[in-house]
N, C-alpha and C positions, 0 to 999 in steps of 0.2 A: 644310411650317410653317404651323400653325394659323392661322386668320385669323378666328376665330368671335369675335364681340364682340356684345354687349348680356344682357341677361335677358330669360328669357320666364317669365312667372308666371302661376298659373293655380291654380285650385281655387273657394275660398268669394268670391262676388260679393255683396255686402249692402250694403241701403240702410238707416243705422240712424235712427229717426223720435225724436228727442228732445224729451219733452214735459216742461215743469216745471210740477209738479203742488205744487197748495199744501197738502194732505197725505197722508197714505197712509191709504185707509180703512179701516173694518171692513167684512167679509165684507156686500153686499148694499147699502153706504153709496156717498154720493158723492164725487168728489173734483174740484176744478176744475182744467182744466189752462189753466194762464197764460199761454205761452207753447210755440210747436213750431217746430222747426227738424230738417232734415236733415243726415247725414251720410254719412261712406264707411266701410264695415264691411268687413269678411276679407283673408286675409292677401294673396293678389296685388291686391286695388283698395287697400288703405291702402300696401303697400310699392312699386308701383308710382308711385304719386301721390307718395308721399311722395320717391322717386329722383328725379323731372320736381321737384319745388319745388324741391328739394337742388342743381340743374342737373347731374345725371349725365351725360358726356362720350358716352354711348352707347347704344345703339336700347333701346325696351324694347316690351315686346310684351305682349299678356295672351291668355287661354286660359280658354274655360269658357262657363256657361250664363245668362243673366238669361230672364225672361220678356218678353212683347210686349206690355207695360203701362207705366204713367209713369217707375216707379221703374227699369225696364231702361232707360228712354228716359236718364233722368240719368247714368247709370252709364256709356251708350255719348257720351254727349256730352261727360263728362270726361273718357273716352279723347282725343277729340277736341281737347280743349283742353289735354291736358299732352301732345300729339303720342306717345299711346300705340297702338301697331299693335292695332288690336280685328281686325283679321280672320277671328281667329282664336276670338271672345267671341260666341257664335251666341245668337238670340233665337228660345227655344221657344212653342208654344203650350200646352206639356202641365202648365206649372207658371208659376206666378207669379214676379216675381223674388222673391231670399230677403228678408226685412226681418226687423229687429229692431226694438221699440215699446219705449224707455229712458223709464221712469218715475223721474224723478230729483223728490222733495222738497225745494222753495225751502230750507226752513230749517236742514236738515239734510245736502245732497247725496250724501245715501243713494240708490244709484239701483235698480230694478227693471227685469229685461228679458224681455219676451217673444219667443220667436224664430222666427220663419215660415220653414221650410227649404227651400221652395220649389225653386227650380229645380235649385238647388246639388248637394239630393238627386238629382238624375238623371247629374250627370255623371260617366260612367265611363272606360274605355280609348277607347271608338270616337271619345268628341269630342277627343280628344289627338293630335295627328301631329308627326312631327320630321322631315318629308320636305322642307320647304320655308323652313325656319328656317337663320336662320345665327346664330343668338344661343347665347352663350358658357356658358349657365348656365339652368337650369329649377329655378325655385323653384315647390314646390307645397304648401300649406297649405289648409287646416288639417286634417290628419288627424284623425279621433274626430270629425269635424263634415262630413264629407263620405259621405253612407252607401252611393254605387255605389262608389267608391274605397275605401272601409273593408270591404268585400267579401270572404270568401275567394274563393281561385285557386287550383286545383290545382297548378299547378307553383310560382308566386313566393311564395306563403299569402297574400297580398293582388292585390287590384288596384292598389292605386296602387303595389306593389312592380314588377309588374309594367310599370307605365309609366314608372318611375322606371330599369329596366333599359331598356329600351327608348331613354330618354332618353342613358344612358351608352354604348351601342350606336351611337347613331347621331353619338358627339363631343361630346355637352354635359356639363358637371359638374351635378351636380345638390343641388339643396338643402332640407328638408324643417322646418318648423312644426307643431306644435299645438294645441289647444285643452286649456284648462283643466281640462274636464268633472271632475266627481268620482264617479267608476267605476273599477271593477275591468277597462276591457278596453285599460288600456294598453299593455301585454306584448304581446297579444294581438295587435292593430290594429299596434304603431309596429316592435315588432321584427323581424319580415318585410323590413320596406321598409328597416331600417340597414344589410340587404347591399349595398343600389344606392343610397347615398347618400355624395356626398362631402364637405359639410357640414349636421351635424344640430345646429340650431339650436334652442332652447327653454329656458322659465324654471328655476328650483328645483323648482318645485312639482311639473311635469311630468318632471323628470329622474325626481326621486324617487319616482312613479310607474310609471314605467318601469322603473327597476331595483329599486327595494325600499328604498332606500337613503332614510334620515329628515334629510332637507339642512337643514330650517329646523325650531329649534327653540322652547321657550320663550325662549331666551336669544339666540335670533338664530341668523345662519347657522352649520353647522358645516361649518368649510373641511374637515376629515377625510371627510366622507359625501360632498362636492361633488367633491373631487379622484376617489373611490372610483366615484362611478357616472359621471364623465368617464371615463377609465379601461373599466367595464362597455361602456359607449356604445360604444368606441373596438374593444372584442373582439367586439362584438355585429356587428359589417365596415364601419362607417365609415371610407372611405378616405384621408379628409385631418385634416380638426376638428371634433371635440366644441364647440361654444359654448352657453355655459349666461348668462344674464343674470339679474340678480335686483335689488331696490331698490339695494344696495350698490354695484354693478355689474354688471362683466360680466367672464368666463373664457373661455381656449380652452386646448384640449388636445390635440395631437396625434400622432403615432405615436414622434417622435423624444424623449417623455416630457417635453418642456417646458412647464409651466403657465403660460399669458401672465394676467395679470391689469390689469383697469385702474378705476379706484371711478369711482362716479356723482359728476354735478355737485352742487356744494351748495345747490341752490335755495333759495331763502328762501320760507318758507308762502305769503306775500302773491303771489308769482311764479305758485303753481300753480292751475288751472282745474278740473282733472280728469287724471285718468291713461288713458283710454282712448286704447288706442293704442299705449302708451309702448314694448311690447314688437315690436309692427309697425317701427315705428319706426327702435327697437332693429337691430331685424332691418335695415332697409334700409341704415343707414350701414356696417356690418360688410361685408354685400354688394359695397355700393359699394367698399369698401376693400381687398376681396378682389379686386374687377374689376381693380383698377387694378395688383394686384400689390404694395401696399403691402405692410410689416411687419406681421405679426399684432397689433400693441401701438396700429399705426394703424386698425386694424378695429376695436377695439375704444374706443378714442377716439371714432370717427367716430360706433360706436353709440350711447355714453353721453349725448354730446352732443346727437345728433339725437333720445335721448326726453328729455332736457330740454328741449328747444324746444318739445317736441311736448305738455310739460305746460302750458303756455301758454294753451290752449284744451280748451273740455270733449268740441270734436268728435277723432275719429279722425286727422286728416292735418290740422286746419285751424291749429295752430301752428307746422306744418313752414316752415324758413326756409334762404335757401340755404345752399350746407354752410361759407363762411366766417360764415356769420353764428350758425351752429349752434356752431362752434370757438371762439369769440367768445364765447359764453357759458359755458362749462367756462373762458376765460382769467377774464371779469370776475370769477363766484363762486367759482373754483377746486372743485376734488375733495375727496371724503373723504379720511380716512385711510386 
């Protein structure tokens, strides 16, 4: 009998330094910083904090690298505050904690990102062990933003694929997420990993880049292209489900061929403070439903409601609420057609 429980999440640990500025300056000109705050960033950081705030009834654990600096201490303090096991989240002297300067123009809300890859770039297979964990699932993200994990591997294709294969061999289920970079690296980096993935989670832009399908068109979501992309990802080796989220909702497809869908919450514009972290919030909700062995439609309902809660704050996890309150947002505002 499998007694594994909990989620171990690894990958990008990032501090977002959010600065509100009065204007976007021309080259060599000056802009004023009006306010400055910090928030969580990166797939495992956002997802584990979201799960803790939602009240996930199972253990949460972290793996990755931070620097020996103030930002790294913020991350470690957050793990302690949210009862996330950080014994495998190591501090290194070789690089600073990864951070992103988020410059937001006050009058327009437009954001520009300056990212320092920092310690995350050093993360590789040697930092990830599954010997002592009792977790049920290992989540890895973001592929395409982890230099050491994205490197080629002579046997598995990429280092990330080797790590995911070891996780499965140790008895864990696996899931992945990507970053939405504008490049032609998607197939090269992502496809080798899919052979060792149980739950493949990404947005429609990323799914399109991996498979070559144009899912988002000028008139909206191309549902035929969405279904074709999901089938193609399953054919590449995903063992259980492909889950894709998008502003209109979320969809899941398994090997039984049944496409499950759930529309997003009809959130009023006045509710929305920022969309940063909405994809990770969806992923957290979906993984919570999966871990608790609920029907697939519930994974998606949890995901869209968690994403809706996330929109109430400009940081990646500041808007997250206990699960019952997330679901109440869906009841209060209803769902799109």
